[in-house]
N, C-alpha and C positions, 0 to 999 in steps of 0.2 A: 504493500500500500504506500509506503514512504517513497519508493522509487517511482511508482505510477504517478503520484502527485508531483514529485520532483521533476519528472521528465514528461509531463502530460502534453498531449497534442492540442494545438489551437485550432480554431475553425478554419477550414480550407476555403480558398476562393471558389466562387460559383463555377468557374471554368479555369483551365490552366492558364497561368500568366508567365510572361517573360519579363525579367528585370534586366535592363541593358543600359550601359553608359553611352550617352550620345555626344559627349564632349563638354556638356554643361551640367546635366542632371542625370540621375538614374531614372529611367522611364519604365513604368509598369504598364505592360500592354499585352493584349491577347495576340495569338498568332494571326488573327484576321486584321491586325493593325489598329484595334480599338484601344486608345490610351485611357488607362484607369487613373493614373496619378503620376506626378513628377516629384522626385525626392532630391533635395539638394545634397550632393555628395559625389564621391568618385569611387572607382573600382578599388578592390574587387567587390563583386556582388554575389551573395549566396543565399538561397532560400532555405528555410528550415524544412524538416521532414513533411510537415502538414501543408506547407505553403502559406501558413498563417503569418509568418514573420520573415523579414528579409534583413540580412546583415550587410551593411554598406561601409566601404572603406577599409583600410588596413586594420583599424581597431574594431571593426564589426559593429558599428552603430546600429541599433535595432529599430526597425520600422514595421508597421502592420502592412498587410496586403492592400490596404486602402490608402496608403501613403501617409499615415499618421505616426508621429513618434510613439514608441512603446516605452513606458506605460503612460506617460503624461507629457504634454508639450514642454514643460520646464525640466524634465528629467534627463533626456538624451542618454539613455542607458547604452552601454557598449560592452562587448564581450571581453575586450582587453584594454589595457592602458597604453601600451606602446606598440609601434609597428613591428618590432622584432618578436613579439610574443606570437606563438602559434595557436590557432584555434580550428575547431572542426565541429560542425553540426552532427548530432546523432542521426543515423539513417532511419530510426524508428520512432523517435520522440523529439519534442521541441526543447532540447537542452543541448549544451555544448561542452566540449572539453577544452581546457586552456592550459598551455604549457609555457611557463616563464622561469627561465634560469634553473631548470631541473625540477621545479615544483609543478605538479599536475593538479588542476582543480576542475570541478564540474560546475557549470554555470546554469542556474535554475531560472527558467522564464515563466514560472507561475507567479501568483500574486506575491509581491514583495521580492522581486528577482534578486538573487544574491549568488555568491560563490561558496562552494564547500571544498576544502582541501582534501585530496585523496592520497597523494604521495608527496612528502615534503622535499625530497631531494633525489638526485641521481637519474631522473627520467630523461632520456635522450629523444625518444619519439613514441608515438602512440597511434592506435587505429581503432575506431569504433567497430564492433562486430555485430552479429545478429542480436537483437533484443538488448539486453543490458550488459553484454560482454565487451571488454576492452582489452586489446593487446598492448603491451608496453615493453620497450627496450630500456633496461635500467643498467647503469654502470655501477658495479659494486666493487670498489677497490680497483684493481688492474684489469678486471674482467667484466664482460657484458653478459647480461642475462635476459632471456625472453620470458615474460610473465603474462598470464591471463587473469583478469579480474572480472568478477560478476558483481555489478553494482546493486543488483536486486538482493542477492544473498549476502553481500558484504564480505566476500572471501577472495583470496588470491591464490594462484597456483604457479609455481615456477616450472616452465616447460623445458627450458634449455639453459645450461651454463656454458657459454662458449669458451674455447681456449683463449689464452692470453694474446695469441697472434691475431685474433679476429678484432679488427679495429672498426669495421663498418657493417652495421646491420640495417638493412632497408626493408621496411614493412610493405606488404602489397595487399593487405586485406585478408579475406577469408576465401576458402575454396567454395565452389557452388553449393555444397551441402551445408556450409556454415559450421563445420566441425573442426576444421584445421586452419591454423594461422599460416599465411604465406609470407615468405621473406627471402631476401638475398643476404648472405653473410660472407665477407671476404677479408683478407689481410691488408689490402691497399685499395683505395678508391680508384687510383689511376689504372690498376690492373683489372678492374671490374667494368670499366666504361665500354669496352668492346663486346661485352656479353658475359653473363655469369649464370651459374646454375640456380634455378628457382627451386626452393625447398618449401615443405610444409611440416608442421608439427601438430599433433593432436594433444588432448588433455593428459594423455599418459606419457607424453614425451617421445612418442614414436615419430621419426622423421621419414619423409619421402622426397624423392627428386622428381621434378616435373619437366626438365629440359632447360636449355640455355636460352635466355632472352637478355635484352638490355635491362639493367636493373632500375627500371622506372615503372611505376604503377600503370602508366598509360599504354604499356606494351602488352597488357593482358586485359581480358574482359570476360565476365561471366555471362554465358549464353545458355539460359535454362540450366540443364544439368551438366553442361560442358564448360570447360575453361578453354578459351581461345587465346592464343598468343602469337606474337611476331617473333619468328626464329631466324637465325642466320643473318647475313648481311653485316654492314659496318655500323658504327655508332650514329650515322646520319640516317640509317634506314635503307640505304641502297643495297640491293641484292637479298632482301629478306623475303619471307613467305608467311602466309597465314597457316596456322596449324591448330589442331585440337590437342591439348595437353592432357596427358593422363599420368597419374602417379606411378613412378617406377616403370614407365614404358617409353618407348621411342616416340617423340611427337609425330603426329599424323598430319603432314602438310597437305592442304587441299587447294593451293595455288602454286603457280610457277613463281620463280624469283622475280621481284619487282622492287618498287620503292613504296612501302607502306609506312605511314607515320601516325595514324590515328584510327581507332576502331570503336564501334558501338553496336550493340545487339538489339534485335527486335524483341518485343515483349515475350513472345513465345519461345525465344531462343533458337529459332530455326534459321535466321538470317543474320548476317553481319554486314554493316556498311563500313567501308574502309576508305581512308584518304590515300590516294595514289597520285603519281605524277600526271595522270590523265584526268583527274577529277575525283568525284565520289563514285565508288563502284559497289554494287550489291553482290554478295556472295551467299550461297547456301552453305551452312555449316557442314563441312565434310563433303560437299558436293560440287564445289567450284563456282565460277562466275555465273551470275544470272543476267545482270544488265548494268549499264552505266546510269547513275542517277543524274550526274551532271557531266558535261563534256564541252564546256564553253572555252574556246581558245582565248588566250590572253589573260585568263583569271586563274586564281588558285583557291580551291575550296578546302577548308580545313575545319577541325574540331567538331565533327558531327555528334549530335545528341539525338538518339532515337527515343521517342516517347512511347506511351502505352499503345495498345491495339487501336487501330483506326485513327491514329493521330498523324505522325509523320516524323521527318528528320529536320532538326534545326541545325544550321551550320553557318560558318563565317566565310564570306567571299572576299578575297584580297586581290586588288588590282592597282598596280602602281603604288601610290602612297595612301590609298583609301582602304578601309575595312568596313564591310557591310554585313548585316545580319539577314539571312535568307531562311525561308521555310519551304520544305518539299512535302506536301501532304501525301498520304498514301493514295496511290492511284492517280495522282495529279502531277502538275509540273511545278518546278521550283519558282518561288516568287519572292521579290524583294520585300523586306520588312522595314529596315531603318538603317541609317548611317551610324556606325560606331565611332566613338570619340577618338581623337588622336592622343592616346596614352601609351607612348612608345616604351615607357619604362615597365610595362606589363604585357605578358602575352595575351593574345585575343581571347583565350579561353577564360580569363579572369574578368572580362568586360561584360559577360552576360551569364544568366542562369535561368532555368525553366522549372516551374513547379512540377512538371510532368516527369522529371528525372530526379529521384530522391538523392540525398547526399550520399557520397561514396564512403564516408567515414574517416578519410584521411585528412590531415591538416593541410591547409593551403601552403603551397610552396611559393613564397613571395620572392620576387627578383631582388 
C-alpha cells in the first residue's frame, strides 16, 4: 500500500500527446497537430508513465498534461536540483529515481511531493525494472556490485560481485520476460566501444550471454517475447545487422549487413522499424525486410518511436540544419508535425517524447 500510494499513477490525457521543443517553448500536441498547451522551458522533455505529468529541462521541472505547473503555480517542483544529477521516470508508476553524487533517492509525485533516500552512497547507475524493481550498480571499496531492489517489499539482493579488473558496468534494462537484468561489464571503456558481450543475471545470480553489441541501450529493443539487437559492424553502425538475441545461443540475424542506428518495435512484437542509410525501413522479426516507411532523398530520418496498435511511428527528419518532427500513421503516409528547436547541445531524441511510448526506465544521458 505504501509503494502504491508513493508511486501512484495520475490521470492520463484523453488521447496520446507529444511534448516537443520548438525553439521557444515545449509544445503539447496531438499527432493530428492539435496544440493543447505551451510550456515555457527547454529540453529534455519526458512524460511520466501515465502521461499525467511531463518533466521539462535538465532539472525535470514538473508540469501537468494540460500545461499547468505541478502542484501549484508558485511551487515549480523539479525532480533534481542540478543539471548533473541523473533522473528517470518509472515505467509503471508516476514516480522517479534520482541519482546525485552516489546517493539514490525516489521522488514521490503524490500529494505533498517529496524525496525519500534509498541508498546513501556508492551508487554509480540504476535502471527501473518491471513493477517496483530497480537494478543498481554500486561501488563497494575497489569492486563493483550489481544489486536488485524491490521497493514494494523493501528488500535488496546482490546479484553479482564483479572482479576488481571490471571498471565499467553499463545497464541495459531487463530481458523481455522481466526476470533478468541486462548489462555490459568490461575492464576498459575504450576496449568496449567497438562491441562487447551483453550479459544477463537472474535473482539467483545465474548469468547468461546474449551476443556482442555496442554497449548502448539503444542497440537493443524488446519485441514481444524476443530481444532484438544490432550485431557486428563498427562503432558508427556501419556493417551491422538486425538479429534476434537468445541467451547462450548464437544471435539469429535476419538482415544482411547495412548501417542500422536506431530500432523500435511494434506493439505486438512482430515488426521492427529501423533507421538505415536509406530511411526508415520495416522488418518482420526473424523474417527480413517488409517495406520502406520513408525513402525521401536529401533527408535523414532518425529516432523512430512506435506507438501502440493502430497508432503509428513518430520520428525526426533532418535536412541541412533543420530538424522536424514527423508522424507515419499505420496504413498511411508520413506527415509533417512541427519544427524542432535549434538545440545543438542535445541530440534530437531529447527534444521530444510521446505518451504512447512508456518510459524505458533508464536515466537520461545528458550531453
